[in-house]
N, C-alpha and C positions, 0 to 999 in steps of 0.2 A: 504494500500500500504506500503510495507516494504522498508527499505533502499536499499536492494539488487535490488529490482525492479527499483528504481529510478536511481541507479548508472548504472545498465545494460542498461537502456534506453537512457543514455547520448550518444551523438555522439561526440567522442573525436578525430577526425582527426586533429583538430586545435592545439592539444598539440605538435605534431611534427613540425608544422609550427611555433608555438610560440618559440620552442627551436631553430629552425633554424634562426629565426629573432633575438633572443637574442645573439646567437653565432656570427651572422653577425655584429651586433651592437658592440659587444666587439672587434671583429677583426678590424673593421674600426677605433674604438677609439684607439686601440693600434698602428695601422699604422699611424694615424694622430699624435699621441704623439711622435712616433719615428722620424718622418720627419718634425716636427714643428720647426721653426727657434728659437723660444723663449727658447727652452730647450737645445740648442746646447752648450752654455757656461757651463751650469750646468753639462751636460754630459761630456764635456771635463775635467772639474775640477774633476769629479768623476773618470774618466779614469786615471788621474794622481795620484790618491791616491794609496798608497802601499797596496798590498793584505795581507801582514803579518806585524806584529809588528817586531821591532828589536829583535834579539835573546836575550833571558833573560840570566842572569848570573847564571851559575850552582853553587850549594853550594860548590863544591870542588874547584872551581876557585877563590873563595874569599880568600883574605889574612887575617890572624887573626889580 
C-alpha cells in the first residue's frame, strides 16, 4: 500500500468543520476581549496616546 492510497482513502470533510470551529473560537475570543470590563482602562489610556511623535527639528532650522 502506497502513501497515495492511504491519503486518497482518508475522508476529510472534518477539515472544513475544524476550520470553521477555529474561526468561530477566534471570533468569540476577540469579541469577548473587546467588550470585557477589565481592559477598558487600558484601552482608554491607549486611545489617549498620540499617533505621531512631535515634529523633529530640521537641520536648516538649527542655529549655529
